[in-house]
C-alpha positions in Angstrom: 2.2 28.8 10.3 1.8 26.9 7.0 -1.3 24.8 6.5 -0.5 21.9 4.2 -3.0 19.3 2.9 -1.8 15.7 2.5 -3.2 13.7 -0.5 -2.6 10.1 -1.5 -4.5 7.4 -3.4 -6.4 4.3 -2.2 -3.5 2.0 -2.9 -1.9 3.3 0.4 -4.3 1.0 2.3 -4.2 3.2 5.5 -7.0 2.1 7.8 -9.9 4.5 8.0 -9.3 5.5 11.6 -5.9 6.9 10.7 -7.2 8.5 7.5 -9.8 10.4 9.6 -7.5 11.1 12.6 -4.7 12.5 10.4 -6.9 14.4 7.9 -5.5 12.4 4.9 -7.4 12.8 1.6 -7.2 9.7 -0.7 -8.2 9.8 -4.4 -9.6 6.4 -5.4 -8.5 4.2 -8.3 -11.0 2.0 -10.0 -11.5 -1.8 -10.3 -13.1 -3.2 -13.5 -14.8 -6.6 -13.6 -15.8 -7.0 -17.3 -18.3 -4.3 -17.9 -18.7 -3.3 -14.3 -16.5 -0.5 -12.9 -16.2 0.3 -9.2 -14.4 3.2 -7.5 -12.1 1.8 -4.8 -13.7 4.1 -2.2 -15.2 1.6 0.2 -18.7 2.7 -0.9 -19.2 1.5 -4.5 -17.4 -1.7 -3.5 -16.1 -2.8 -0.1 -12.9 -4.8 0.4 -15.0 -7.8 1.4 -17.2 -7.5 -1.7 -14.1 -7.2 -3.9 -12.6 -10.4 -2.7 -15.9 -12.3 -3.1 -16.1 -11.1 -6.7 -12.4 -11.9 -7.3 -12.8 -15.5 -6.1 -15.8 -16.0 -8.4 -14.5 -14.4 -11.6 -12.7 -16.3 -14.4 -10.8 -13.3 -15.7 -8.6 -11.1 -13.6 -10.2 -7.6 -13.1 -8.3 -4.6 -14.4 -7.5 -1.4 -12.5 -7.6 2.2 -13.6 -5.9 5.3 -12.3 -7.8 8.4 -11.2 -8.4 10.9 -13.9 -6.7 14.3 -13.9 -10.2 15.7 -13.3 -10.4 13.7 -10.0 -7.2 15.4 -8.9 -8.3 18.8 -10.0 -11.4 18.6 -7.9 -9.4 17.3 -4.9 -6.8 20.0 -5.2 -9.4 22.7 -5.6 -11.2 21.8 -2.5 -8.0 21.6 -0.4 -6.6 24.9 -1.6 -9.7 26.7 -0.4 -8.4 26.6 3.1 -4.8 25.4 2.8 -1.5 27.1 1.8 -0.3 24.1 -0.2 -0.5 20.4 -0.9 1.8 17.4 -0.7 0.5 14.6 -2.9 2.2 11.2 -2.4 1.3 8.3 -4.6 1.8 4.7 -5.8 5.0 4.0 -7.7 4.8 5.3 -11.3 6.2 1.9 -12.4 3.0 0.3 -11.1 0.4 2.9 -12.1 -0.3 6.1 -14.1 -1.7 7.8 -11.0 1.4 10.1 -10.7 0.9 11.1 -14.4 -2.7 12.1 -13.7 -1.7 14.1 -10.6 1.0 15.9 -12.6 -1.5 16.9 -15.3 -3.8 18.2 -12.7 -1.1 20.3 -11.1 -0.7 22.3 -14.3 -4.1 23.9 -13.5 -2.7 25.5 -10.3 0.1 27.6 -9.0 3.0 25.2 -9.4 4.6 26.3 -6.2 1.5 25.2 -4.1 1.6 21.5 -5.0 4.4 19.0 -4.4 3.9 15.6 -6.1 6.0 12.7 -4.8 6.5 9.3 -6.4 6.8 7.1 -3.4 8.2 4.2 -5.4 6.0 2.2 -3.0 2.5 0.8 -2.6 0.2 -0.6 0.2 1.3 0.2 3.8 4.9 1.3 2.9 3.2 4.1 1.0 0.7 4.3 3.8 3.3 4.9 6.5 4.9 7.5 4.3 1.6 9.3 4.0 0.9 9.1 7.7 4.3 10.6 8.4 3.6 13.5 6.1 0.3 14.0 7.8 1.8 14.0 11.2 4.3 16.6 10.2 1.6 18.7 8.5 -0.4 18.6 11.7 2.6 19.8 13.6 2.6 22.9 11.4 5.7 22.1 9.4 6.0 23.8 6.0 6.1 22.0 2.7 9.9 21.8 2.5 10.2 20.4 6.0 7.5 17.8 5.3 9.1 16.7 2.0 12.5 16.3 3.7 11.0 14.5 6.7 9.2 12.1 4.4 12.2 11.3 2.3 14.4 10.8 5.4 11.7 8.5 6.9 11.4 6.4 3.6 14.7 4.7 4.1 13.5 3.1 7.3 10.6 1.2 5.8 10.8 -2.5 5.2 8.1 -4.7 3.6 7.5 -8.4 3.0 4.5 -9.9 1.1 3.6 -13.6 0.7 0.8 -14.7 -1.7 -1.1 -17.8 -0.9 -1.2 -18.7 -4.6 0.7 -17.6 -7.7 -2.4 -17.9 -9.8 -3.2 -14.2 -9.7 0.4 -13.1 -10.3 0.3 -15.4 -13.3 -3.0 -14.0 -14.6 -1.7 -10.5 -14.3 1.5 -11.3 -16.2 3.8 -10.8 -13.3 5.3 -14.3 -13.6 5.2 -16.8 -16.5 2.9 -19.8 -16.7 5.7 -22.3 -16.6 7.2 -20.7 -13.5 3.9 -20.6 -11.8 3.2 -24.3 -12.6 6.6 -25.4 -11.3 6.2 -23.3 -8.1 2.8 -24.9 -7.6 4.1 -28.4 -8.1 7.0 -27.8 -5.6 4.6 -26.0 -3.2 6.9 -22.9 -3.3 5.6 -19.9 -1.4 7.7 -16.9 -2.5 8.3 -14.0 -0.1 8.2 -10.7 -2.1 9.4 -7.2 -1.4 9.5 -3.8 -3.1 12.7 -2.6 -4.8 13.1 0.6 -6.9 9.4 0.9 -7.4 8.7 -2.6 -8.4 7.7 -6.0 -6.8 10.8 -8.2 -6.5 11.6 -11.6 -5.0 13.0 -11.7 -1.5 13.2 -15.4 -0.6 11.5 -18.7 -1.6 10.0 -21.0 1.0 8.2 -24.3 0.9 4.6 -24.5 2.0 2.5 -21.9 3.7 3.4 -22.6 7.4 7.1 -22.3 6.5 6.4 -19.0 4.7 4.8 -17.6 7.8 7.7 -18.6 10.0 10.2 -17.2 7.6 8.4 -13.9 7.6 9.1 -13.6 11.3 12.7 -14.9 11.0 13.3 -12.4 8.3 11.9 -9.6 10.4 14.2 -10.6 13.2 17.3 -10.3 11.0 16.2 -6.8 9.8 15.4 -5.3 13.2 17.9 -3.8 15.7 15.6 -2.7 18.5 12.3 -4.6 18.5 10.8 -2.3 21.2 11.1 0.6 18.8 9.3 -1.2 16.0 6.1 0.0 14.4 4.5 -2.8 12.3 1.4 -3.3 10.1 0.1 -6.7 9.4 -2.5 -6.8 6.6 -4.3 -9.6 4.7 -6.1 -10.2 1.5 -9.2 -11.9 2.9 -7.2 -14.0 5.3 -8.0 -12.8 8.8 -7.1 -16.0 10.6 -3.5 -16.1 9.4 -3.2 -12.3 9.9 -4.3 -12.5 13.5 -2.1 -15.6 14.2 0.9 -13.7 12.8 0.0 -10.7 14.8 0.1 -12.7 18.0 3.4 -14.3 17.1 5.0 -11.0 16.3 3.6 -9.5 19.5 5.0 -12.3 21.6 8.4 -12.4 19.9 9.1 -8.6 19.5 6.7 -6.7 21.7 6.6 -3.9 19.2 5.9 -0.3 20.1 2.8 -0.2 17.9 0.9 -2.7 15.8 -1.7 -1.9 13.1 -3.9 -4.6 11.7 -5.5 -3.9 8.3 -6.5 -5.0 4.9 -4.7 -5.4 1.6 -7.0 -3.3 -0.6 -8.6 -4.1 -3.9 -5.9 -2.7 -6.1 -3.0 -4.6 -4.6 -5.3 -7.6 -4.0 -6.0 -7.8 -7.7 -2.5 -8.9 -8.3 -1.6 -10.6 -5.0 -4.9 -12.6 -4.9 -6.9 -13.7 -1.9 -5.2 -15.3 1.1 -2.1 -13.3 1.1 -0.3 -11.5 3.9 1.7 -8.2 3.9 4.0 -7.0 6.7 5.5 -3.5 6.8 7.7 -2.3 9.6 10.2 0.3 10.7 12.0 1.4 13.8 11.3 4.8 15.3 
């Protein structure tokens, strides 16, 4: 029976209890505030500390992908007692993480390592990685895991809503004039992921309407609510996350609900106060 190790990166935002339970290895990206650099590993900087610094800084922090050396060390350790590796990462349109992983792969037997561009980030990537780990723990071989992951990917749906467009503007994701107009009109855009990039889903007016529209949009995208698995995550906004969790629980009674954080890498661009909901039907 094959023993396959599952690797991702810290943009997957999988809560630690699932990382530990499913034996997932995550390679950290880095966050850079001016001359200070922190590995996004929960040790050099926690999620709470990150958002405190983010709210206090004038300039948007930058992020950096792991080095090929980081992946070489990770792959070496795993291959000591595994037959192969499946390494699933943030969309290459958002980060150079895949490029680092591919460079590291050249140092090993090419047949032992499968690298997958998820075209996703945050918990859509996280659910994909969790699925791979579940299949690996069932003893599936690499080909079976890759097929299972790609079949599962089509089920995933994601909606994000930032509380402010300031950070998307600072990061160059939207223009200054568009951000100003949206602010004046109190527009709260709902965003999604499409072909590896962030894209608009729907515009709403004001924060409370945005939260209601998140739930209405979920309703239109779900066939069997009792089969739904959903994650509700926040960027330093536990009150709204928990409120939405209760509303989703009461309306849909989902099969499983995961509450978590939007980590530092995604939070750099989304900004504090945002909400992300990822869901699928089993």
